C-alpha positions as CSV (number, residue, x, y, z in Angstrom):
1,M,71.5,71.8,93.4
2,K,69.4,74.8,92.6
3,N,70.5,77.3,89.9
4,G,73.3,79.4,91.3
5,D,74.4,76.7,93.8
6,E,76.5,74.9,91.2
7,L,80.2,75.2,91.6
8,I,81.9,77.5,89.1
9,D,84.8,76.2,87.0
10,G,88.0,78.1,86.3
11,K,86.7,79.7,83.1
12,E,83.5,81.0,84.8
13,G,85.4,82.0,87.9
14,M,87.7,84.1,85.7
15,A,84.7,85.7,84.0
16,I,83.3,86.7,87.4
17,G,86.7,87.7,88.9
18,R,87.9,89.6,85.9
19,K,86.2,92.8,87.0
20,N,88.0,92.5,90.4
21,L,91.3,92.1,88.7
22,I,90.9,95.1,86.4
23,A,89.5,97.4,89.1
24,G,92.1,96.2,91.5
25,F,95.0,97.0,89.3
26,W,93.6,100.4,88.3
27,V,92.7,101.4,91.8
28,M,96.0,100.1,93.2
29,A,98.0,102.1,90.6
30,S,95.9,105.2,91.2
31,F,96.4,105.2,95.0
32,M,100.1,104.3,94.5
33,F,100.4,107.4,92.4
34,L,98.7,109.3,95.2
35,G,101.4,108.0,97.5
36,F,104.1,109.4,95.2
37,A,102.2,112.8,95.2
38,L,102.2,112.7,99.0
39,V,105.9,112.1,99.1
40,Y,106.5,115.0,96.7
41,L,104.3,117.3,98.8
42,R,106.1,116.3,102.0
43,D,109.6,116.5,100.8
44,F,110.1,118.4,97.6
45,A,107.2,120.8,96.9
46,P,107.4,124.5,97.7
47,G,106.2,124.9,101.3
48,A,107.1,121.3,102.1
49,A,108.2,122.1,105.6
50,E,104.8,123.6,106.5
51,W,103.1,120.7,104.8
52,A,105.2,118.2,106.7
53,A,104.4,120.0,110.0
54,Q,100.7,119.2,109.5
55,Y,101.4,115.7,108.1
56,G,99.8,113.8,111.0
57,T,96.6,115.8,111.3
58,G,93.5,116.7,109.4
59,K,93.4,116.5,105.7
60,H,97.0,115.3,105.4
61,F,96.3,112.3,107.7
62,E,93.0,111.4,105.9
63,T,94.7,111.6,102.5
64,R,97.3,109.1,103.8
65,L,94.5,106.9,105.0
66,A,92.9,107.0,101.5
67,H,96.3,106.1,100.0
68,V,96.8,103.1,102.3
69,H,93.3,101.8,102.1
70,G,93.1,102.4,98.3
71,T,96.3,100.4,97.7
72,L,95.2,97.7,100.1
73,F,91.6,97.3,98.8
74,G,92.9,97.4,95.2
75,F,95.3,94.5,96.1
76,L,92.5,92.6,97.8
77,N,90.4,92.9,94.7
78,I,93.3,91.5,92.7
79,V,93.6,88.6,95.1
80,I,89.8,88.0,95.1
81,G,89.7,88.0,91.3
82,Y,92.6,85.5,91.1
83,L,91.1,83.2,93.7
84,L,87.8,83.2,92.0
85,F,89.6,81.8,89.1
86,Q,91.4,79.1,91.2
87,I,88.9,78.0,93.8
88,R,85.6,76.3,93.0
89,I,82.8,77.9,95.0
90,C,79.1,78.3,94.2
91,R,78.1,80.7,91.4
92,K,75.9,82.9,93.5
93,G,78.5,83.2,96.2
94,A,81.2,84.1,93.7
95,R,79.0,86.9,92.3
96,V,78.2,88.3,95.7
97,I,81.8,88.1,96.8
98,S,83.0,89.9,93.6
99,I,80.4,92.7,93.8
100,S,81.0,93.2,97.6
101,A,84.7,93.5,97.0
102,L,84.1,96.0,94.3
103,L,81.8,98.0,96.5
104,G,84.6,97.9,99.1
105,L,86.5,100.4,96.9
106,L,84.0,103.0,98.0
107,M,85.9,103.3,101.2
108,P,89.1,104.9,100.0
109,F,87.3,107.0,97.4
110,G,84.9,108.0,100.2
111,I,87.8,109.2,102.3
112,L,89.1,111.2,99.4
113,G,85.6,112.6,98.8
114,E,85.4,113.7,102.4
115,V,88.8,115.5,102.1
116,T,88.4,117.1,98.8
117,L,84.6,117.6,98.3
118,G,83.2,117.4,101.9
119,T,81.0,114.4,101.0
120,S,79.3,112.3,103.6
121,P,81.2,109.5,105.3
122,I,78.5,107.0,104.3
123,F,80.7,105.9,101.4
124,V,83.5,105.1,103.8
125,L,81.1,103.0,106.0
126,V,79.5,101.2,103.0
127,G,82.9,100.4,101.5
128,A,84.4,99.1,104.7
129,G,81.3,97.0,105.5
130,S,81.3,95.6,101.9
131,M,84.9,94.6,101.9
132,T,84.6,93.0,105.3
133,F,81.5,91.1,104.2
134,S,83.3,89.9,101.0
135,M,86.2,88.6,103.1
136,L,83.9,86.8,105.6
137,L,81.7,85.4,102.8
138,F,84.8,84.1,100.9
139,G,86.0,82.4,104.0
140,F,82.7,80.6,104.5
141,A,82.5,79.7,100.8
142,I,85.9,78.1,100.8
143,F,85.1,76.3,104.0
144,E,81.7,75.1,102.6
145,H,83.0,73.9,99.3
146,K,86.0,71.8,100.1
147,Q,88.2,70.8,97.1
148,A,88.0,67.2,95.9
């Protein structure tokens, strides 16, 4: 096998997946907090009735999309980090999967950037593509490197 094609062991998998675990927990917690803020704005804040009337449109809807995708993509990074520790796949594949999943976090932050700063949707597209790629690549990696 060429360098990078060797299968990782649990310790090396943990070293690669550790970034995904840390980022996943932090991002998941952040976007869960955003969910609490959305509930407060909808139900308890001054002007809640007006805010709730616009809940399904525009910035309110997009902020909810960011909340949902941020929580989901954070969780996916936690799962990926954990599975990199558990499943033996090739070193290069593990690194690409890890980095792609981390880049996937651009999607929810990109949605928030669009809502709050008017940024380009390119971050949303790059993040969505990266997370999809990491899922597809992980599926192929597990299929290719069957457990003994």
